[in-house]
PDBQT receptor file of N, H, CA, C and O in Angstrom, charges set to zero:
ATOM      1  N   MET A   1      79.863 104.104 145.131  1.00  0.00    +0.000 N 
ATOM      2  CA  MET A   1      80.541 102.942 144.596  1.00  0.00    +0.000 C 
ATOM      3  C   MET A   1      79.511 101.962 144.032  1.00  0.00    +0.000 C 
ATOM      4  O   MET A   1      78.489 101.680 144.658  1.00  0.00    +0.000 OA
ATOM      5  N   TYR A   2      79.805 101.454 142.841  1.00  0.00    +0.000 N 
ATOM      6  H   TYR A   2      80.635 101.683 142.333  1.00  0.00    +0.000 HD
ATOM      7  CA  TYR A   2      78.975 100.415 142.239  1.00  0.00    +0.000 C 
ATOM      8  C   TYR A   2      79.506  99.071 142.728  1.00  0.00    +0.000 C 
ATOM      9  O   TYR A   2      80.691  98.772 142.579  1.00  0.00    +0.000 OA
ATOM     10  N   ARG A   3      78.636  98.277 143.304  1.00  0.00    +0.000 N 
ATOM     11  H   ARG A   3      77.674  98.520 143.425  1.00  0.00    +0.000 HD
ATOM     12  CA  ARG A   3      79.042  96.967 143.821  1.00  0.00    +0.000 C 
ATOM     13  C   ARG A   3      78.372  95.866 143.016  1.00  0.00    +0.000 C 
ATOM     14  O   ARG A   3      77.150  95.822 142.873  1.00  0.00    +0.000 OA
ATOM     15  N   ASP A   4      79.203  94.988 142.500  1.00  0.00    +0.000 N 
ATOM     16  H   ASP A   4      80.196  95.024 142.616  1.00  0.00    +0.000 HD
ATOM     17  CA  ASP A   4      78.705  93.857 141.724  1.00  0.00    +0.000 C 
ATOM     18  C   ASP A   4      77.922  92.918 142.643  1.00  0.00    +0.000 C 
ATOM     19  O   ASP A   4      78.226  92.822 143.832  1.00  0.00    +0.000 OA
ATOM     20  N   GLN A   5      76.943  92.243 142.115  1.00  0.00    +0.000 N 
ATOM     21  H   GLN A   5      76.696  92.321 141.149  1.00  0.00    +0.000 HD
ATOM     22  CA  GLN A   5      76.094  91.286 142.844  1.00  0.00    +0.000 C 
ATOM     23  C   GLN A   5      75.177  91.964 143.858  1.00  0.00    +0.000 C 
ATOM     24  O   GLN A   5      74.658  91.296 144.753  1.00  0.00    +0.000 OA
ATOM     25  N   GLU A   6      74.965  93.288 143.738  1.00  0.00    +0.000 N 
ATOM     26  H   GLU A   6      75.387  93.830 143.012  1.00  0.00    +0.000 HD
ATOM     27  CA  GLU A   6      74.029  94.000 144.607  1.00  0.00    +0.000 C 
ATOM     28  C   GLU A   6      73.135  94.876 143.739  1.00  0.00    +0.000 C 
ATOM     29  O   GLU A   6      73.480  95.190 142.600  1.00  0.00    +0.000 OA
ATOM     30  N   VAL A   7      71.989  95.267 144.281  1.00  0.00    +0.000 N 
ATOM     31  H   VAL A   7      71.709  95.012 145.207  1.00  0.00    +0.000 HD
ATOM     32  CA  VAL A   7      71.121  96.216 143.589  1.00  0.00    +0.000 C 
ATOM     33  C   VAL A   7      71.687  97.607 143.872  1.00  0.00    +0.000 C 
ATOM     34  O   VAL A   7      71.757  98.041 145.022  1.00  0.00    +0.000 OA
ATOM     35  N   ASN A   8      72.089  98.299 142.802  1.00  0.00    +0.000 N 
ATOM     36  H   ASN A   8      72.032  97.946 141.868  1.00  0.00    +0.000 HD
ATOM     37  CA  ASN A   8      72.694  99.614 142.940  1.00  0.00    +0.000 C 
ATOM     38  C   ASN A   8      71.723 100.664 142.423  1.00  0.00    +0.000 C 
ATOM     39  O   ASN A   8      71.385 100.681 141.240  1.00  0.00    +0.000 OA
ATOM     40  N   HIS A   9      71.279 101.537 143.315  1.00  0.00    +0.000 N 
ATOM     41  H   HIS A   9      71.553 101.523 144.276  1.00  0.00    +0.000 HD
ATOM     42  CA  HIS A   9      70.394 102.626 142.930  1.00  0.00    +0.000 C 
ATOM     43  C   HIS A   9      71.243 103.838 142.567  1.00  0.00    +0.000 C 
ATOM     44  O   HIS A   9      72.199 104.174 143.265  1.00  0.00    +0.000 OA
ATOM     45  N   CYS A  10      70.884 104.479 141.479  1.00  0.00    +0.000 N 
ATOM     46  H   CYS A  10      70.107 104.206 140.912  1.00  0.00    +0.000 HD
ATOM     47  CA  CYS A  10      71.602 105.660 141.017  1.00  0.00    +0.000 C 
ATOM     48  C   CYS A  10      71.388 106.808 142.002  1.00  0.00    +0.000 C 
ATOM     49  O   CYS A  10      70.251 107.085 142.385  1.00  0.00    +0.000 OA
ATOM     50  N   PRO A  11      72.469 107.485 142.421  1.00  0.00    +0.000 N 
ATOM     51  CA  PRO A  11      72.286 108.627 143.311  1.00  0.00    +0.000 C 
ATOM     52  C   PRO A  11      71.660 109.837 142.602  1.00  0.00    +0.000 C 
ATOM     53  O   PRO A  11      71.175 110.758 143.259  1.00  0.00    +0.000 OA
ATOM     54  N   GLY A  12      71.671 109.834 141.272  1.00  0.00    +0.000 N 
ATOM     55  H   GLY A  12      72.065 109.086 140.738  1.00  0.00    +0.000 HD
ATOM     56  CA  GLY A  12      71.097 110.943 140.524  1.00  0.00    +0.000 C 
ATOM     57  C   GLY A  12      69.608 110.818 140.280  1.00  0.00    +0.000 C 
ATOM     58  O   GLY A  12      68.861 111.782 140.451  1.00  0.00    +0.000 OA
ATOM     59  N   CYS A  13      69.164 109.607 139.872  1.00  0.00    +0.000 N 
ATOM     60  H   CYS A  13      69.771 108.824 139.733  1.00  0.00    +0.000 HD
ATOM     61  CA  CYS A  13      67.744 109.446 139.523  1.00  0.00    +0.000 C 
ATOM     62  C   CYS A  13      67.052 108.304 140.268  1.00  0.00    +0.000 C 
ATOM     63  O   CYS A  13      65.826 108.199 140.213  1.00  0.00    +0.000 OA
ATOM     64  N   GLY A  14      67.798 107.451 140.958  1.00  0.00    +0.000 N 
ATOM     65  H   GLY A  14      68.794 107.536 141.002  1.00  0.00    +0.000 HD
ATOM     66  CA  GLY A  14      67.201 106.378 141.744  1.00  0.00    +0.000 C 
ATOM     67  C   GLY A  14      66.934 105.091 140.984  1.00  0.00    +0.000 C 
ATOM     68  O   GLY A  14      66.474 104.114 141.575  1.00  0.00    +0.000 OA
ATOM     69  N   ARG A  15      67.213 105.068 139.683  1.00  0.00    +0.000 N 
ATOM     70  H   ARG A  15      67.587 105.862 139.203  1.00  0.00    +0.000 HD
ATOM     71  CA  ARG A  15      66.956 103.849 138.904  1.00  0.00    +0.000 C 
ATOM     72  C   ARG A  15      68.089 102.848 139.081  1.00  0.00    +0.000 C 
ATOM     73  O   ARG A  15      69.105 103.145 139.710  1.00  0.00    +0.000 OA
ATOM     74  N   THR A  16      67.900 101.648 138.514  1.00  0.00    +0.000 N 
ATOM     75  H   THR A  16      67.075 101.406 138.004  1.00  0.00    +0.000 HD
ATOM     76  CA  THR A  16      68.853 100.570 138.780  1.00  0.00    +0.000 C 
ATOM     77  C   THR A  16      69.437  99.934 137.520  1.00  0.00    +0.000 C 
ATOM     78  O   THR A  16      69.936  98.811 137.588  1.00  0.00    +0.000 OA
ATOM     79  N   GLN A  17      69.391 100.607 136.381  1.00  0.00    +0.000 N 
ATOM     80  H   GLN A  17      68.985 101.520 136.325  1.00  0.00    +0.000 HD
ATOM     81  CA  GLN A  17      69.974 100.041 135.160  1.00  0.00    +0.000 C 
ATOM     82  C   GLN A  17      71.304 100.724 134.882  1.00  0.00    +0.000 C 
ATOM     83  O   GLN A  17      71.388 101.951 134.829  1.00  0.00    +0.000 OA
ATOM     84  N   TRP A  18      72.348  99.907 134.705  1.00  0.00    +0.000 N 
ATOM     85  H   TRP A  18      72.280  98.910 134.749  1.00  0.00    +0.000 HD
ATOM     86  CA  TRP A  18      73.709 100.415 134.599  1.00  0.00    +0.000 C 
ATOM     87  C   TRP A  18      74.409  99.881 133.359  1.00  0.00    +0.000 C 
ATOM     88  O   TRP A  18      74.148  98.764 132.910  1.00  0.00    +0.000 OA
ATOM     89  N   LEU A  19      75.293 100.690 132.820  1.00  0.00    +0.000 N 
ATOM     90  H   LEU A  19      75.505 101.597 133.184  1.00  0.00    +0.000 HD
ATOM     91  CA  LEU A  19      76.231 100.277 131.782  1.00  0.00    +0.000 C 
ATOM     92  C   LEU A  19      77.571 100.115 132.491  1.00  0.00    +0.000 C 
ATOM     93  O   LEU A  19      78.164 101.096 132.940  1.00  0.00    +0.000 OA
ATOM     94  N   VAL A  20      78.045  98.874 132.592  1.00  0.00    +0.000 N 
ATOM     95  H   VAL A  20      77.562  98.077 132.227  1.00  0.00    +0.000 HD
ATOM     96  CA  VAL A  20      79.220  98.588 133.404  1.00  0.00    +0.000 C 
ATOM     97  C   VAL A  20      80.440  98.435 132.504  1.00  0.00    +0.000 C 
ATOM     98  O   VAL A  20      80.429  97.669 131.540  1.00  0.00    +0.000 OA
ATOM     99  N   GLY A  21      81.484  99.173 132.835  1.00  0.00    +0.000 N 
ATOM    100  H   GLY A  21      81.493  99.794 133.618  1.00  0.00    +0.000 HD
ATOM    101  CA  GLY A  21      82.749  99.094 132.116  1.00  0.00    +0.000 C 
ATOM    102  C   GLY A  21      83.811  98.439 132.974  1.00  0.00    +0.000 C 
ATOM    103  O   GLY A  21      83.492  97.700 133.906  1.00  0.00    +0.000 OA
ATOM    104  N   ARG A  22      85.067  98.703 132.668  1.00  0.00    +0.000 N 
ATOM    105  H   ARG A  22      85.326  99.303 131.912  1.00  0.00    +0.000 HD
ATOM    106  CA  ARG A  22      86.170  98.101 133.415  1.00  0.00    +0.000 C 
ATOM    107  C   ARG A  22      86.425  98.793 134.748  1.00  0.00    +0.000 C 
ATOM    108  O   ARG A  22      86.752  98.145 135.742  1.00  0.00    +0.000 OA
ATOM    109  N   PHE A  23      86.272 100.127 134.760  1.00  0.00    +0.000 N 
ATOM    110  H   PHE A  23      86.006 100.653 133.952  1.00  0.00    +0.000 HD
ATOM    111  CA  PHE A  23      86.604 100.886 135.963  1.00  0.00    +0.000 C 
ATOM    112  C   PHE A  23      85.434 101.655 136.551  1.00  0.00    +0.000 C 
ATOM    113  O   PHE A  23      85.499 102.110 137.693  1.00  0.00    +0.000 OA
ATOM    114  N   SER A  24      84.350 101.807 135.769  1.00  0.00    +0.000 N 
ATOM    115  H   SER A  24      84.297 101.437 134.841  1.00  0.00    +0.000 HD
ATOM    116  CA  SER A  24      83.212 102.567 136.281  1.00  0.00    +0.000 C 
ATOM    117  C   SER A  24      81.919 102.018 135.703  1.00  0.00    +0.000 C 
ATOM    118  O   SER A  24      81.920 101.272 134.724  1.00  0.00    +0.000 OA
ATOM    119  N   ALA A  25      80.809 102.408 136.338  1.00  0.00    +0.000 N 
ATOM    120  H   ALA A  25      80.809 103.014 137.133  1.00  0.00    +0.000 HD
ATOM    121  CA  ALA A  25      79.471 102.055 135.867  1.00  0.00    +0.000 C 
ATOM    122  C   ALA A  25      78.715 103.357 135.656  1.00  0.00    +0.000 C 
ATOM    123  O   ALA A  25      78.818 104.283 136.461  1.00  0.00    +0.000 OA
ATOM    124  N   GLU A  26      77.953 103.423 134.568  1.00  0.00    +0.000 N 
ATOM    125  H   GLU A  26      77.869 102.671 133.914  1.00  0.00    +0.000 HD
ATOM    126  CA  GLU A  26      77.215 104.633 134.226  1.00  0.00    +0.000 C 
ATOM    127  C   GLU A  26      75.725 104.326 134.202  1.00  0.00    +0.000 C 
ATOM    128  O   GLU A  26      75.302 103.318 133.636  1.00  0.00    +0.000 OA
ATOM    129  N   CYS A  27      74.936 105.192 134.813  1.00  0.00    +0.000 N 
ATOM    130  H   CYS A  27      75.279 106.011 135.272  1.00  0.00    +0.000 HD
ATOM    131  CA  CYS A  27      73.489 105.022 134.821  1.00  0.00    +0.000 C 
ATOM    132  C   CYS A  27      72.976 105.103 133.382  1.00  0.00    +0.000 C 
ATOM    133  O   CYS A  27      73.349 106.011 132.639  1.00  0.00    +0.000 OA
ATOM    134  N   ALA A  28      72.134 104.169 132.997  1.00  0.00    +0.000 N 
ATOM    135  H   ALA A  28      71.831 103.432 133.601  1.00  0.00    +0.000 HD
ATOM    136  CA  ALA A  28      71.610 104.124 131.631  1.00  0.00    +0.000 C 
ATOM    137  C   ALA A  28      70.610 105.246 131.362  1.00  0.00    +0.000 C 
ATOM    138  O   ALA A  28      70.276 105.500 130.204  1.00  0.00    +0.000 OA
ATOM    139  N   PHE A  29      70.129 105.915 132.390  1.00  0.00    +0.000 N 
ATOM    140  H   PHE A  29      70.400 105.708 133.331  1.00  0.00    +0.000 HD
ATOM    141  CA  PHE A  29      69.120 106.958 132.207  1.00  0.00    +0.000 C 
ATOM    142  C   PHE A  29      69.692 108.373 132.320  1.00  0.00    +0.000 C 
ATOM    143  O   PHE A  29      69.437 109.210 131.454  1.00  0.00    +0.000 OA
ATOM    144  N   CYS A  30      70.453 108.646 133.365  1.00  0.00    +0.000 N 
ATOM    145  H   CYS A  30      70.660 107.966 134.068  1.00  0.00    +0.000 HD
ATOM    146  CA  CYS A  30      70.919 110.026 133.587  1.00  0.00    +0.000 C 
ATOM    147  C   CYS A  30      72.423 110.199 133.422  1.00  0.00    +0.000 C 
ATOM    148  O   CYS A  30      72.932 111.311 133.567  1.00  0.00    +0.000 OA
ATOM    149  N   SER A  31      73.148 109.117 133.120  1.00  0.00    +0.000 N 
ATOM    150  H   SER A  31      72.735 108.214 133.002  1.00  0.00    +0.000 HD
ATOM    151  CA  SER A  31      74.598 109.135 132.859  1.00  0.00    +0.000 C 
ATOM    152  C   SER A  31      75.456 109.448 134.082  1.00  0.00    +0.000 C 
ATOM    153  O   SER A  31      76.615 109.835 133.931  1.00  0.00    +0.000 OA
ATOM    154  N   THR A  32      74.923 109.290 135.270  1.00  0.00    +0.000 N 
ATOM    155  H   THR A  32      73.982 108.975 135.393  1.00  0.00    +0.000 HD
ATOM    156  CA  THR A  32      75.740 109.437 136.473  1.00  0.00    +0.000 C 
ATOM    157  C   THR A  32      76.736 108.280 136.516  1.00  0.00    +0.000 C 
ATOM    158  O   THR A  32      76.353 107.125 136.334  1.00  0.00    +0.000 OA
ATOM    159  N   ALA A  33      78.007 108.584 136.753  1.00  0.00    +0.000 N 
ATOM    160  H   ALA A  33      78.318 109.523 136.901  1.00  0.00    +0.000 HD
ATOM    161  CA  ALA A  33      79.044 107.553 136.771  1.00  0.00    +0.000 C 
ATOM    162  C   ALA A  33      79.493 107.271 138.199  1.00  0.00    +0.000 C 
ATOM    163  O   ALA A  33      79.642 108.182 139.014  1.00  0.00    +0.000 OA
ATOM    164  N   LEU A  34      79.705 105.987 138.483  1.00  0.00    +0.000 N 
ATOM    165  H   LEU A  34      79.583 105.247 137.821  1.00  0.00    +0.000 HD
ATOM    166  CA  LEU A  34      80.216 105.550 139.780  1.00  0.00    +0.000 C 
ATOM    167  C   LEU A  34      81.422 104.651 139.565  1.00  0.00    +0.000 C 
ATOM    168  O   LEU A  34      81.436 103.872 138.612  1.00  0.00    +0.000 OA
ATOM    169  N   PRO A  35      82.426 104.732 140.416  1.00  0.00    +0.000 N 
ATOM    170  CA  PRO A  35      83.563 103.816 140.303  1.00  0.00    +0.000 C 
ATOM    171  C   PRO A  35      83.157 102.414 140.749  1.00  0.00    +0.000 C 
ATOM    172  O   PRO A  35      82.293 102.262 141.613  1.00  0.00    +0.000 OA
ATOM    173  N   LEU A  36      83.772 101.401 140.168  1.00  0.00    +0.000 N 
ATOM    174  H   LEU A  36      84.474 101.525 139.466  1.00  0.00    +0.000 HD
ATOM    175  CA  LEU A  36      83.505 100.023 140.566  1.00  0.00    +0.000 C 
ATOM    176  C   LEU A  36      84.237  99.723 141.863  1.00  0.00    +0.000 C 
ATOM    177  O   LEU A  36      85.398 100.098 142.019  1.00  0.00    +0.000 OA
ATOM    178  N   ALA A  37      83.584  99.062 142.776  1.00  0.00    +0.000 N 
ATOM    179  H   ALA A  37      82.640  98.756 142.649  1.00  0.00    +0.000 HD
ATOM    180  CA  ALA A  37      84.201  98.696 144.048  1.00  0.00    +0.000 C 
ATOM    181  C   ALA A  37      85.306  97.670 143.829  1.00  0.00    +0.000 C 
ATOM    182  O   ALA A  37      86.284  97.652 144.576  1.00  0.00    +0.000 OA
ATOM    183  N   GLU A  38      85.167  96.817 142.817  1.00  0.00    +0.000 N 
ATOM    184  H   GLU A  38      84.373  96.832 142.210  1.00  0.00    +0.000 HD
ATOM    185  CA  GLU A  38      86.133  95.750 142.575  1.00  0.00    +0.000 C 
ATOM    186  C   GLU A  38      87.327  96.197 141.739  1.00  0.00    +0.000 C 
ATOM    187  O   GLU A  38      88.326  95.481 141.665  1.00  0.00    +0.000 OA
ATOM    188  N   ALA A  39      87.245  97.353 141.118  1.00  0.00    +0.000 N 
ATOM    189  H   ALA A  39      86.433  97.934 141.179  1.00  0.00    +0.000 HD
ATOM    190  CA  ALA A  39      88.322  97.819 140.235  1.00  0.00    +0.000 C 
ATOM    191  C   ALA A  39      89.508  98.296 141.051  1.00  0.00    +0.000 C 
ATOM    192  O   ALA A  39      89.353  98.968 142.070  1.00  0.00    +0.000 OA
ATOM    193  N   GLN A  40      90.689  97.939 140.586  1.00  0.00    +0.000 N 
ATOM    194  H   GLN A  40      90.815  97.393 139.758  1.00  0.00    +0.000 HD
ATOM    195  CA  GLN A  40      91.909  98.403 141.230  1.00  0.00    +0.000 C 
ATOM    196  C   GLN A  40      92.722  99.153 140.195  1.00  0.00    +0.000 C 
ATOM    197  O   GLN A  40      93.074  98.608 139.149  1.00  0.00    +0.000 OA
ATOM    198  N   ILE A  41      93.013 100.392 140.490  1.00  0.00    +0.000 N 
ATOM    199  H   ILE A  41      92.727 100.835 141.340  1.00  0.00    +0.000 HD
ATOM    200  CA  ILE A  41      93.810 101.203 139.577  1.00  0.00    +0.000 C 
ATOM    201  C   ILE A  41      95.182 101.394 140.205  1.00  0.00    +0.000 C 
ATOM    202  O   ILE A  41      95.302 101.920 141.312  1.00  0.00    +0.000 OA
ATOM    203  N   THR A  42      96.211 100.964 139.492  1.00  0.00    +0.000 N 
ATOM    204  H   THR A  42      96.114 100.537 138.593  1.00  0.00    +0.000 HD
ATOM    205  CA  THR A  42      97.571 101.167 139.971  1.00  0.00    +0.000 C 
ATOM    206  C   THR A  42      98.226 102.212 139.090  1.00  0.00    +0.000 C 
ATOM    207  O   THR A  42      98.125 102.157 137.864  1.00  0.00    +0.000 OA
ATOM    208  N   LEU A  43      98.883 103.145 139.703  1.00  0.00    +0.000 N 
ATOM    209  H   LEU A  43      98.965 103.191 140.699  1.00  0.00    +0.000 HD
ATOM    210  CA  LEU A  43      99.536 104.206 138.967  1.00  0.00    +0.000 C 
ATOM    211  C   LEU A  43     101.022 103.902 138.842  1.00  0.00    +0.000 C 
ATOM    212  O   LEU A  43     101.665 103.448 139.789  1.00  0.00    +0.000 OA
ATOM    213  N   ALA A  44     101.547 104.161 137.661  1.00  0.00    +0.000 N 
ATOM    214  H   ALA A  44     101.025 104.530 136.892  1.00  0.00    +0.000 HD
ATOM    215  CA  ALA A  44     102.972 103.956 137.436  1.00  0.00    +0.000 C 
ATOM    216  C   ALA A  44     103.762 105.050 138.149  1.00  0.00    +0.000 C 
ATOM    217  O   ALA A  44     103.275 106.167 138.326  1.00  0.00    +0.000 OA
ATOM    218  N   LYS A  45     104.978 104.718 138.553  1.00  0.00    +0.000 N 
ATOM    219  H   LYS A  45     105.374 103.811 138.409  1.00  0.00    +0.000 HD
ATOM    220  CA  LYS A  45     105.812 105.704 139.231  1.00  0.00    +0.000 C 
ATOM    221  C   LYS A  45     106.342 106.753 138.257  1.00  0.00    +0.000 C 
ATOM    222  O   LYS A  45     106.566 107.900 138.641  1.00  0.00    +0.000 OA
ATOM    223  N   THR A  46     106.540 106.368 137.017  1.00  0.00    +0.000 N 
ATOM    224  H   THR A  46     106.358 105.435 136.705  1.00  0.00    +0.000 HD
ATOM    225  CA  THR A  46     107.016 107.306 136.009  1.00  0.00    +0.000 C 
ATOM    226  C   THR A  46     106.105 107.246 134.797  1.00  0.00    +0.000 C 
ATOM    227  O   THR A  46     105.426 106.248 134.557  1.00  0.00    +0.000 OA
ATOM    228  N   ALA A  47     106.102 108.324 134.046  1.00  0.00    +0.000 N 
ATOM    229  H   ALA A  47     106.653 109.135 134.241  1.00  0.00    +0.000 HD
ATOM    230  CA  ALA A  47     105.293 108.378 132.834  1.00  0.00    +0.000 C 
ATOM    231  C   ALA A  47     105.939 107.518 131.745  1.00  0.00    +0.000 C 
ATOM    232  O   ALA A  47     107.165 107.427 131.681  1.00  0.00    +0.000 OA
ATOM    233  N   PRO A  48     105.138 106.893 130.895  1.00  0.00    +0.000 N 
ATOM    234  CA  PRO A  48     105.713 106.084 129.822  1.00  0.00    +0.000 C 
ATOM    235  C   PRO A  48     106.394 106.968 128.780  1.00  0.00    +0.000 C 
ATOM    236  O   PRO A  48     105.966 108.095 128.531  1.00  0.00    +0.000 OA
ATOM    237  N   VAL A  49     107.448 106.447 128.184  1.00  0.00    +0.000 N 
ATOM    238  H   VAL A  49     107.796 105.532 128.387  1.00  0.00    +0.000 HD
ATOM    239  CA  VAL A  49     108.162 107.157 127.122  1.00  0.00    +0.000 C 
ATOM    240  C   VAL A  49     107.758 106.525 125.804  1.00  0.00    +0.000 C 
ATOM    241  O   VAL A  49     107.910 105.319 125.608  1.00  0.00    +0.000 OA
ATOM    242  N   ILE A  50     107.242 107.351 124.901  1.00  0.00    +0.000 N 
ATOM    243  H   ILE A  50     107.119 108.331 125.061  1.00  0.00    +0.000 HD
ATOM    244  CA  ILE A  50     106.785 106.860 123.606  1.00  0.00    +0.000 C 
ATOM    245  C   ILE A  50     107.750 107.359 122.533  1.00  0.00    +0.000 C 
ATOM    246  O   ILE A  50     107.941 108.562 122.361  1.00  0.00    +0.000 OA
ATOM    247  N   MET A  51     108.350 106.415 121.821  1.00  0.00    +0.000 N 
ATOM    248  H   MET A  51     108.195 105.437 121.961  1.00  0.00    +0.000 HD
ATOM    249  CA  MET A  51     109.270 106.775 120.746  1.00  0.00    +0.000 C 
ATOM    250  C   MET A  51     108.766 106.167 119.453  1.00  0.00    +0.000 C 
ATOM    251  O   MET A  51     108.338 105.013 119.419  1.00  0.00    +0.000 OA
ATOM    252  N   HIS A  52     108.818 106.946 118.399  1.00  0.00    +0.000 N 
ATOM    253  H   HIS A  52     109.166 107.883 118.426  1.00  0.00    +0.000 HD
ATOM    254  CA  HIS A  52     108.384 106.470 117.096  1.00  0.00    +0.000 C 
ATOM    255  C   HIS A  52     109.432 105.503 116.549  1.00  0.00    +0.000 C 
ATOM    256  O   HIS A  52     110.631 105.730 116.717  1.00  0.00    +0.000 OA
ATOM    257  N   LYS A  53     108.993 104.440 115.903  1.00  0.00    +0.000 N 
ATOM    258  H   LYS A  53     108.020 104.256 115.766  1.00  0.00    +0.000 HD
ATOM    259  CA  LYS A  53     109.946 103.439 115.419  1.00  0.00    +0.000 C 
ATOM    260  C   LYS A  53     110.830 103.965 114.292  1.00  0.00    +0.000 C 
ATOM    261  O   LYS A  53     111.898 103.405 114.046  1.00  0.00    +0.000 OA
ATOM    262  N   ASN A  54     110.416 105.023 113.605  1.00  0.00    +0.000 N 
ATOM    263  H   ASN A  54     109.548 105.479 113.805  1.00  0.00    +0.000 HD
ATOM    264  CA  ASN A  54     111.216 105.603 112.520  1.00  0.00    +0.000 C 
ATOM    265  C   ASN A  54     111.854 106.921 112.942  1.00  0.00    +0.000 C 
ATOM    266  O   ASN A  54     112.020 107.816 112.113  1.00  0.00    +0.000 OA
ATOM    267  N   ARG A  55     112.208 107.052 114.196  1.00  0.00    +0.000 N 
ATOM    268  H   ARG A  55     112.072 106.324 114.869  1.00  0.00    +0.000 HD
ATOM    269  CA  ARG A  55     112.716 108.328 114.691  1.00  0.00    +0.000 C 
ATOM    270  C   ARG A  55     114.052 108.721 114.080  1.00  0.00    +0.000 C 
ATOM    271  O   ARG A  55     114.374 109.909 114.045  1.00  0.00    +0.000 OA
ATOM    272  N   ASP A  56     114.852 107.756 113.591  1.00  0.00    +0.000 N 
ATOM    273  H   ASP A  56     114.590 106.791 113.619  1.00  0.00    +0.000 HD
ATOM    274  CA  ASP A  56     116.149 108.066 113.006  1.00  0.00    +0.000 C 
ATOM    275  C   ASP A  56     116.068 108.242 111.497  1.00  0.00    +0.000 C 
ATOM    276  O   ASP A  56     117.059 108.625 110.875  1.00  0.00    +0.000 OA
ATOM    277  N   ALA A  57     114.940 107.978 110.905  1.00  0.00    +0.000 N 
ATOM    278  H   ALA A  57     114.135 107.666 111.411  1.00  0.00    +0.000 HD
ATOM    279  CA  ALA A  57     114.781 108.102 109.452  1.00  0.00    +0.000 C 
ATOM    280  C   ALA A  57     114.736 109.570 109.051  1.00  0.00    +0.000 C 
ATOM    281  O   ALA A  57     114.312 110.431 109.822  1.00  0.00    +0.000 OA
ATOM    282  N   GLN A  58     115.186 109.836 107.815  1.00  0.00    +0.000 N 
ATOM    283  H   GLN A  58     115.530 109.137 107.189  1.00  0.00    +0.000 HD
ATOM    284  CA  GLN A  58     115.163 111.213 107.318  1.00  0.00    +0.000 C 
ATOM    285  C   GLN A  58     113.722 111.619 107.024  1.00  0.00    +0.000 C 
ATOM    286  O   GLN A  58     112.854 110.780 106.786  1.00  0.00    +0.000 OA
ATOM    287  N   SER A  59     113.497 112.920 107.049  1.00  0.00    +0.000 N 
ATOM    288  H   SER A  59     114.203 113.601 107.243  1.00  0.00    +0.000 HD
ATOM    289  CA  SER A  59     112.157 113.434 106.815  1.00  0.00    +0.000 C 
ATOM    290  C   SER A  59     111.676 113.085 105.411  1.00  0.00    +0.000 C 
ATOM    291  O   SER A  59     112.460 113.138 104.463  1.00  0.00    +0.000 OA
ATOM    292  N   ALA A  60     110.436 112.739 105.266  1.00  0.00    +0.000 N 
ATOM    293  H   ALA A  60     109.800 112.696 106.036  1.00  0.00    +0.000 HD
ATOM    294  CA  ALA A  60     109.854 112.409 103.970  1.00  0.00    +0.000 C 
ATOM    295  C   ALA A  60     109.657 113.647 103.113  1.00  0.00    +0.000 C 
ATOM    296  O   ALA A  60     109.449 113.536 101.905  1.00  0.00    +0.000 OA
ATOM    297  N   PHE A  61     109.719 114.834 103.726  1.00  0.00    +0.000 N 
ATOM    298  H   PHE A  61     109.888 114.924 104.708  1.00  0.00    +0.000 HD
ATOM    299  CA  PHE A  61     109.490 116.070 103.000  1.00  0.00    +0.000 C 
ATOM    300  C   PHE A  61     110.794 116.769 102.602  1.00  0.00    +0.000 C 
ATOM    301  O   PHE A  61     110.763 117.878 102.070  1.00  0.00    +0.000 OA
ATOM    302  N   ALA A  62     111.917 116.137 102.854  1.00  0.00    +0.000 N 
ATOM    303  H   ALA A  62     111.942 115.236 103.287  1.00  0.00    +0.000 HD
ATOM    304  CA  ALA A  62     113.195 116.749 102.488  1.00  0.00    +0.000 C 
ATOM    305  C   ALA A  62     113.348 116.772 100.963  1.00  0.00    +0.000 C 
ATOM    306  O   ALA A  62     112.960 115.829 100.274  1.00  0.00    +0.000 OA
ATOM    307  N   ALA A  63     113.914 117.851 100.459  1.00  0.00    +0.000 N 
ATOM    308  H   ALA A  63     114.229 118.617 101.018  1.00  0.00    +0.000 HD
ATOM    309  CA  ALA A  63     114.086 118.004  99.003  1.00  0.00    +0.000 C 
ATOM    310  C   ALA A  63     115.386 117.436  98.543  1.00  0.00    +0.000 C 
ATOM    311  O   ALA A  63     115.691 117.479  97.351  1.00  0.00    +0.000 OA
TER     312      ALA A  63
């Protein structure tokens, strides 16, 4: 786990330079990724439904 406000040594190479994102931190040297201790990931109970806004329109390729 990558912890903010602490010195984090990479488990892969032992260095301490990180590229920090929203949910994980990646070692700048060997690309080992660690999850952020402060990040909270919540999973939705159902998958999102994606509908195209022109779903009722006729096909553009119709003759």
